[in-house]
C-alpha positions in Angstrom: 53.6 -98.5 130.6 51.1 -99.3 128.2 52.2 -101.1 125.3 52.6 -100.5 122.5 52.6 -96.7 123.0 50.9 -93.8 121.8 53.3 -92.7 119.9 54.5 -95.7 117.7 50.7 -96.1 117.2 50.6 -92.5 115.8 53.2 -93.4 113.1 50.7 -96.4 111.6 47.7 -94.3 111.9 48.0 -90.1 112.1 44.5 -89.5 114.0 43.5 -90.5 117.5 39.8 -90.6 116.4 40.5 -92.9 113.8 43.1 -94.7 115.8 40.2 -95.0 118.5 37.5 -96.3 115.6 39.8 -98.9 114.1 40.7 -100.7 117.4 37.2 -100.8 118.9 35.7 -102.0 115.8 38.8 -104.6 116.0 38.3 -105.4 119.3 34.3 -105.8 118.9 35.1 -108.7 115.7 37.9 -110.1 117.8 35.3 -110.6 120.9 32.8 -112.1 118.6 35.3 -114.7 116.7 38.6 -114.9 118.5 39.8 -117.1 116.6 40.5 -113.9 113.8 43.2 -112.7 116.3 46.6 -112.8 114.0 49.0 -113.3 116.8 52.3 -111.8 116.7 55.7 -112.7 118.2 56.1 -110.0 120.9 51.9 -110.6 121.8 51.5 -109.5 125.3 47.1 -108.2 125.6 45.2 -110.4 126.9 41.9 -108.1 126.4 40.6 -107.5 122.9 41.9 -103.6 122.8 45.0 -104.6 123.6 45.3 -107.1 121.0 43.7 -104.8 118.2 46.4 -102.3 118.8 49.0 -104.5 118.6 47.9 -105.7 115.1 47.9 -102.2 114.4 51.5 -101.8 115.7 52.4 -104.9 113.6 51.0 -103.7 110.4 48.7 -106.6 110.3 45.6 -104.6 110.6 45.0 -101.5 108.1 42.7 -99.3 107.3 41.6 -97.6 104.0 39.8 -94.1 103.7 36.8 -94.7 101.0 35.3 -91.7 99.7 31.6 -91.1 99.7 29.8 -91.4 96.4 27.5 -88.5 95.6 24.0 -89.5 94.9 21.5 -88.5 92.2 
């Protein structure tokens, strides 16, 4: 079974699309700069996407929605 589970991740981020986007961006950051990983007490994953998902689960990684500004 994959950890963290999709059910627990969906309580942190309410959209699967957003979850995939945020975790993919973070995985790319970790691949380029592995020293940025915020290790949790329950870290088990060895790949970058798994590490990103663990950060979301432990709430070390969050996101913010920014509204587009209208240009004239």
